[in-house]
C-alpha positions as CSV (number, residue, x, y, z in Angstrom):
1,M,14.3,-11.6,2.1
2,K,13.6,-8.0,1.3
3,I,10.6,-6.1,0.1
4,R,10.9,-3.2,-2.4
5,I,8.3,-0.4,-2.4
6,K,8.2,1.8,-5.5
7,S,5.7,4.6,-6.1
8,S,5.1,7.7,-8.2
9,D,2.2,10.1,-8.1
10,S,0.6,13.0,-10.0
11,F,2.8,15.5,-8.2
12,E,5.9,13.8,-9.6
13,Q,6.8,12.5,-6.1
14,N,8.9,9.4,-6.6
15,Y,9.8,6.9,-3.9
16,E,11.8,3.7,-4.1
17,K,13.2,1.8,-1.1
18,S,13.9,-1.8,0.0
19,F,13.3,-3.0,3.5
20,E,14.3,-6.2,5.4
21,L,11.2,-8.4,6.0
22,E,10.8,-9.0,9.7
23,K,8.1,-11.6,9.3
24,M,6.4,-13.4,6.4
25,I,3.2,-15.4,6.9
26,N,2.1,-17.7,4.0
27,L,-1.4,-19.2,4.4
28,E,-3.8,-20.6,1.8
29,E,-6.1,-17.6,1.9
30,K,-3.5,-14.8,2.3
31,K,0.1,-13.8,2.6
32,E,1.4,-11.3,5.0
33,Y,4.6,-9.3,4.8
34,H,5.8,-7.3,7.9
35,Y,8.6,-4.7,7.8
36,K,9.5,-1.3,9.3
37,D,10.0,1.9,7.2
38,E,10.9,5.4,8.1
39,Y,7.3,6.1,9.3
40,G,6.6,3.0,11.4
41,K,5.6,-0.6,11.4
42,C,4.1,-1.8,8.1
43,K,2.1,-4.9,7.1
44,I,1.0,-5.8,3.6
45,V,-1.8,-8.5,3.4
46,D,-2.0,-10.1,-0.1
47,K,-5.4,-11.8,-0.5
48,I,-6.9,-13.3,-3.6
49,D,-9.1,-10.3,-4.5
50,S,-7.6,-7.5,-2.4
51,I,-4.4,-6.0,-1.0
52,E,-4.4,-4.4,2.4
53,I,-1.6,-2.0,3.6
54,Y,-1.3,-1.1,7.2
55,R,1.1,1.4,8.8
56,H,1.4,2.2,12.5
57,G,3.8,4.8,13.9
58,E,4.5,8.4,12.9
59,I,1.9,7.9,10.1
60,N,-1.1,5.6,10.7
61,F,-3.5,4.2,8.1
62,K,-5.2,1.1,6.7
63,Q,-5.7,1.0,3.0
64,I,-7.7,-1.7,1.1
65,F,-7.3,-2.1,-2.6
66,K,-10.0,-3.9,-4.7
67,K,-10.1,-3.7,-8.5
68,D,-12.6,-1.2,-9.8
69,K,-13.9,-0.5,-6.2
70,N,-14.0,2.5,-3.9
71,T,-12.7,1.9,-0.4
72,S,-12.4,4.4,2.4
73,F,-9.4,5.0,4.7
74,T,-8.3,7.5,7.4
75,F,-4.8,9.0,7.4
76,I,-3.6,10.0,10.8
77,T,-0.5,11.8,12.0
78,T,0.1,13.7,15.3
79,K,-0.9,16.9,13.6
80,F,-3.5,15.8,11.0
81,R,-6.4,13.5,10.5
82,G,-8.1,13.0,7.1
83,K,-10.8,10.7,5.6
84,Y,-10.4,9.7,2.0
85,E,-11.5,7.1,-0.5
86,I,-9.3,5.0,-2.8
87,F,-10.5,4.0,-6.3
88,T,-8.3,1.1,-7.5
89,K,-7.9,1.4,-11.3
90,K,-5.2,-1.3,-11.8
91,F,-4.7,-4.4,-9.7
92,E,-2.2,-6.9,-11.0
93,K,-0.1,-9.6,-9.4
94,E,2.6,-11.6,-11.2
95,N,5.9,-13.3,-10.3
96,G,6.0,-11.9,-6.7
97,K,5.2,-8.4,-7.8
98,I,2.0,-6.4,-6.9
99,M,1.1,-3.5,-9.2
100,L,-1.5,-1.0,-8.2
101,E,-2.8,2.2,-9.8
102,Y,-5.3,4.2,-7.8
103,D,-6.8,7.6,-7.1
104,I,-7.1,9.2,-3.7
105,I,-10.5,11.0,-3.5
106,H,-11.7,13.7,-1.0
107,S,-15.1,15.2,-1.3
108,N,-15.7,13.5,-4.7
109,E,-12.6,15.1,-6.1
110,I,-9.4,13.3,-7.1
111,I,-6.6,14.8,-5.1
112,N,-3.8,12.4,-6.2
113,S,-3.2,9.5,-8.6
114,I,-0.6,6.9,-7.5
115,N,1.3,4.0,-9.1
116,L,2.6,1.5,-6.6
117,E,4.8,-1.6,-7.1
118,I,5.5,-4.0,-4.3
119,Q,8.1,-6.7,-5.0
120,L,9.7,-9.4,-2.9
121,I,13.4,-9.8,-3.4
122,N,15.4,-12.9,-2.5
123,I,18.9,-12.1,-1.3
């Protein structure tokens, strides 16, 4: 099974790649998808009312998405460390696809707006 990550932002940066799932955990309260991308090990946790995205490697972060809520996250690389907030404007799940639309906020100012789609693909 593969996972496809597709995103676009307010700077017209578009990204779309598929990755082989290394592990999938399916529990009543959550589903976890583990894979590696070009920046490190990644984990997506799909809960009933939130999505959590973790990355550990060249880029490190933990992002939590909850509809109409602000959540904080820290973005860490070897040369940079920044603290931000996410405001999740759109949070939809249907037919194995997760769709998020969110703003990244720093010092009460929106610095980027992102559309993100996560989809499982049966091979």
